C-alpha positions in Angstrom: 18.8 -3.6 -12.6 15.8 -2.5 -10.6 14.1 -5.0 -8.2 10.7 -4.2 -6.8 9.4 -5.9 -3.7 5.8 -6.0 -2.6 5.5 -6.9 1.1 2.7 -7.3 3.6 1.3 -4.7 5.9 -0.3 -1.5 4.9 0.6 -0.5 1.3 0.6 3.1 0.0 -2.3 4.3 -2.1 -2.0 3.3 -5.7 -3.2 6.7 -7.1 -0.7 8.6 -4.9 2.2 6.4 -5.9 1.5 6.6 -9.6 4.0 9.5 -10.2 6.7 7.4 -8.7 5.8 4.3 -10.7 5.5 6.2 -13.9 9.2 7.0 -13.7 10.3 3.5 -12.6 11.6 0.8 -14.9 11.0 -2.6 -13.3 13.2 -5.5 -14.2 12.3 -8.0 -11.5 9.4 -8.4 -9.0 9.4 -10.2 -5.7 6.2 -10.7 -3.6 6.7 -11.5 0.1 3.8 -13.2 1.8 0.7 -11.0 1.6 2.7 -8.7 -0.6 1.2 -10.9 -3.3 -2.1 -9.3 -2.5 -0.5 -5.9 -2.7 1.1 -6.9 -6.1 -2.4 -7.7 -7.5 -3.7 -4.4 -6.3 -1.0 -2.5 -8.1 -1.2 -4.7 -11.2 -5.0 -4.1 -11.4 -4.4 -0.4 -11.2 -1.9 -0.6 -14.1 1.2 0.4 -12.2 3.0 -2.9 -12.9 2.6 -4.9 -16.1 4.5 -8.1 -15.4 4.0 -11.2 -13.3 6.1 -11.7 -10.1 9.4 -13.3 -10.8 9.8 -14.7 -7.3 7.6 -15.5 -4.3 9.0 -15.8 -0.7 7.7 -16.2 2.8 5.6 -18.5 5.0 2.4 -17.1 3.3 0.5 -17.2 6.6 -1.2 -13.8 5.9 -1.9 -14.0 2.2 -5.6 -13.6 1.6 -6.0 -16.8 -0.4 -3.3 -19.5 -0.8 -4.7 -20.3 -4.2 -2.8 -17.2 -5.4 0.3 -19.3 -5.1 -1.1 -21.5 -7.8 -1.9 -18.6 -10.1 1.8 -17.6 -10.6 4.2 -20.3 -11.9 7.4 -18.6 -10.9 10.3 -19.6 -8.6 9.6 -19.5 -4.9 11.0 -20.1 -1.5 8.3 -21.2 1.0 9.3 -21.2 4.6 7.8 -22.4 7.9 6.4 -19.9 10.3 9.4 -20.4 12.6 12.4 -18.8 10.8 15.3 -16.5 11.5 14.2 -13.7 9.2 10.9 -11.9 8.5 9.3 -12.4 5.1 10.3 -8.8 4.2 13.9 -9.4 5.2 14.1 -12.6 3.1 12.8 -10.6 0.1 15.3 -7.9 0.7 18.2 -10.4 0.9 17.1 -12.0 -2.3 16.6 -8.6 -4.0 20.0 -7.3 -3.1 21.6 -10.4 -4.6 19.7 -10.0 -7.8 20.2 -6.2 -8.1 23.9 -6.3 -7.4 26.0 -3.4 -6.0 24.9 -1.0 -8.8 21.2 -1.9 -8.9 18.2 -0.4 -7.2 15.9 -2.2 -4.7 12.4 -0.6 -4.1 10.3 -1.9 -1.2 6.5 -1.3 -1.4 4.4 -1.8 1.7 5.1 -2.7 5.3 3.5 0.3 6.8 0.9 0.3 9.6 -0.2 -2.7 11.6 2.3 -4.1 14.0 4.8 -1.4 15.1 7.5 -4.1 15.7 7.3 -5.1 12.1 7.5 -1.4 11.0 10.5 -0.8 13.2 12.2 -4.0 11.9 11.9 -2.5 8.4 13.3 0.8 9.6 16.2 -1.1 11.2 16.9 -3.0 8.0 18.5 0.2 6.6 21.4 -0.5 9.0 22.0 -3.8 7.2 23.8 -4.5 3.9 20.7 -5.8 2.2 18.6 -2.6 2.8 16.3 -1.2 0.2 17.2 2.0 -1.7 13.7 3.3 -1.6 10.8 2.4 0.7 7.3 3.3 -0.4 5.1 3.5 2.7 2.2 5.5 4.0 2.2 8.9 2.5 5.9 9.2 1.6 8.8 7.7 -0.3 11.8 7.0 2.0 15.2 7.2 0.2 18.5 5.8 1.6 21.4 8.3 1.4 24.5 6.3 2.3 27.8 7.6 3.6 29.5 9.7 0.8 26.3 9.9 -1.3 24.9 13.1 -2.8 21.3 13.7 -3.7 19.2 16.3 -5.4 15.5 16.7 -4.7 13.3 18.5 -7.2 9.6 18.8 -8.2 8.5 19.8 -4.7 6.1 22.6 -3.8 6.6 25.1 -1.0 3.9 23.2 1.0 5.5 19.7 0.7 7.2 18.4 3.8 10.6 16.7 3.8 12.1 15.0 6.8 15.5 13.5 7.6 16.4 10.7 10.0 19.5 8.7 10.8 19.6 5.0 10.4 19.2 3.0 13.7 22.9 2.2 14.0 24.0 5.8 13.8 22.1 8.1 16.1 25.0 10.5 16.5 28.4 11.4 15.2 27.0 11.9 11.7 27.0 14.9 9.3 24.6 15.7 6.5 25.4 18.8 4.4 22.3 20.3 2.9 21.4 23.4 0.8 18.0 24.6 -0.1 16.0 23.7 3.0 14.1 26.4 4.9 16.1 25.1 7.9 19.5 23.9 6.9 20.9 23.5 10.5 20.1 19.9 11.6 19.9 18.4 15.1 23.1 16.6 16.0 21.4 13.7 17.7 18.3 11.7 17.0 16.1 12.8 14.1 17.9 15.7 12.4 14.9 17.3 10.8 11.2 16.9 10.9 8.7 18.5 8.5 11.3 20.7 6.8 10.6 22.3 3.4 12.3 23.8 0.4 13.3 27.4 1.0 11.4 30.2 -0.8 14.6 31.2 -2.6 15.2 27.7 -4.0 11.5 27.2 -4.8 11.1 30.5 -6.7 14.4 30.0 -8.6 13.6 26.3 -9.4 16.8 25.0 -7.8 16.8 21.5 -6.3 17.6 20.8 -2.7 21.0 19.2 -2.5 22.2 16.8 0.2 25.5 15.1 0.9 26.1 12.5 3.6 29.5 13.6 4.8 29.6 11.1 7.7 27.1 8.3 8.3 23.9 7.3 6.5 20.5 8.9 6.4 16.9 8.4 5.4 15.2 11.1 3.4 11.4 11.3 3.5 9.8 13.0 0.5 6.4 13.1 -1.3 5.8 10.4 -4.0 5.7 13.3 -6.5 9.3 14.4 -5.7 12.1 13.6 -8.1 15.2 12.3 -6.3 18.5 12.1 -8.2 21.5 10.2 -6.7 24.2 12.5 -8.0 27.4 10.7 -6.9 29.3 8.6 -4.4 32.7 9.8 -3.2 
């Protein structure tokens, strides 16, 4: 089960995200607040072909509240004063629907207010986090403790970064092979603007990652292919 969330804030470019969406099977769509505008943008471009299944939020930033009448799906409408952001409410709902073996993809939430952006980054420390976050110019993949990943379909010019989740700034270990720089910083952000090594690029081998201790976020181009190999 793959649940796709469209949320408010700056959304990634439709054309740039097309390679990601072309390899994505969508089972359920949630639109959070002005994420309904983002949904329409992606629908019009042809990247999604089904109506939203669920609407959530206070809808104080949607471009036109008449959009709420356009879609006759289940919804939870909240007051402006609430305990969670609209994106968090969508993530909580999505994780329940996807289940432990499903995938949650979050689209949007970049730019605008930095506190909202940081709240989404912080959500990766919670049990309702997304598995992939599409924002700005990159796809952000969650690599949880014990997980292994392979990254392929990257050029020598593509930049790949690694960060820790907000609750684990140190005492973590990520084992990696195939980067130009495989030695990562022990505190803070382990690796910024790394790239595939020339050896791996010329041989066609994928970059491999294993979260030996702690959880990490992997930032890759939308064109990259990421395979979650195993959980130990």
